[in-house]
C-alpha positions as CSV (number, residue, x, y, z in Angstrom):
1,P,103.5,-59.2,106.9
2,A,101.8,-61.4,109.6
3,H,104.5,-60.4,112.1
4,A,104.8,-56.7,111.1
5,P,105.6,-54.0,112.0
6,F,109.4,-54.7,112.3
7,D,112.1,-52.7,114.0
8,K,114.6,-53.7,111.3
9,I,114.6,-55.3,107.8
10,L,117.9,-56.4,106.2
11,I,117.9,-57.3,102.5
12,T,120.9,-59.3,101.3
13,A,120.1,-59.3,97.5
14,A,120.4,-56.5,95.1
15,A,117.1,-54.8,94.3
16,P,116.5,-52.5,91.3
17,E,114.0,-50.5,93.5
18,I,112.9,-50.5,97.1
19,P,109.9,-52.9,97.4
20,S,107.0,-50.8,98.9
21,P,105.6,-53.8,100.9
22,L,108.8,-53.8,102.9
23,L,108.4,-50.1,103.7
24,Q,104.9,-50.6,104.9
25,Q,106.1,-53.3,107.3
26,L,108.5,-51.0,109.1
27,K,107.4,-49.5,112.4
28,K,108.1,-45.8,113.1
29,G,111.8,-45.5,113.9
30,G,112.5,-48.8,112.1
31,H,115.4,-49.3,109.6
32,L,115.5,-50.9,106.2
33,V,119.0,-51.7,104.8
34,I,119.1,-52.7,101.2
35,P,121.7,-52.9,98.3
36,L,120.0,-50.8,95.6
37,G,120.8,-50.7,91.9
38,H,121.2,-52.5,88.6
39,G,124.2,-54.3,87.1
40,N,127.3,-55.4,89.0
41,T,127.4,-52.6,91.5
42,Q,124.8,-51.3,94.0
43,Q,124.7,-48.6,96.7
44,M,124.0,-49.6,100.2
45,I,120.9,-47.7,101.4
46,R,119.6,-47.3,104.9
47,L,116.1,-45.9,105.3
48,T,114.7,-44.9,108.7
49,K,110.9,-44.5,108.9
50,T,110.2,-41.1,110.5
51,A,106.5,-41.0,110.0
52,E,103.8,-43.2,108.3
53,Q,104.9,-42.2,104.7
54,D,108.2,-40.4,105.4
55,F,111.7,-41.8,105.5
56,R,115.2,-40.5,106.0
57,K,117.7,-41.9,103.4
58,E,121.4,-42.6,104.0
59,V,123.6,-43.7,101.1
60,F,126.8,-45.7,101.8
61,D,129.6,-47.2,99.6
62,D,129.2,-49.3,96.5
63,F,128.8,-53.1,96.8
64,S,128.1,-56.2,94.7
65,F,125.2,-58.5,95.6
66,V,123.3,-61.2,93.7
67,P,120.1,-59.8,92.2
68,M,116.7,-60.1,94.1
69,L,114.3,-62.5,92.4
70,K,110.9,-61.1,91.4
71,G,108.0,-61.9,93.7
72,L,110.1,-62.5,96.9
73,A,109.6,-59.1,98.5
């Protein structure tokens, strides 16, 4: 957070939900890419921040990533 806001944030571990602190650290027009979901398969999600609390969501294919550990977002 000390270096936010960021143009891009790339997560390389599967998350069951999108960590809200990461969304807050994006600048307007910034992108967050994250494998989202439970179990062995996740969907790759790209969020683009369009306004302070608004995001455009794009969903891509299914992937398999290791799970994100709690407390690391």
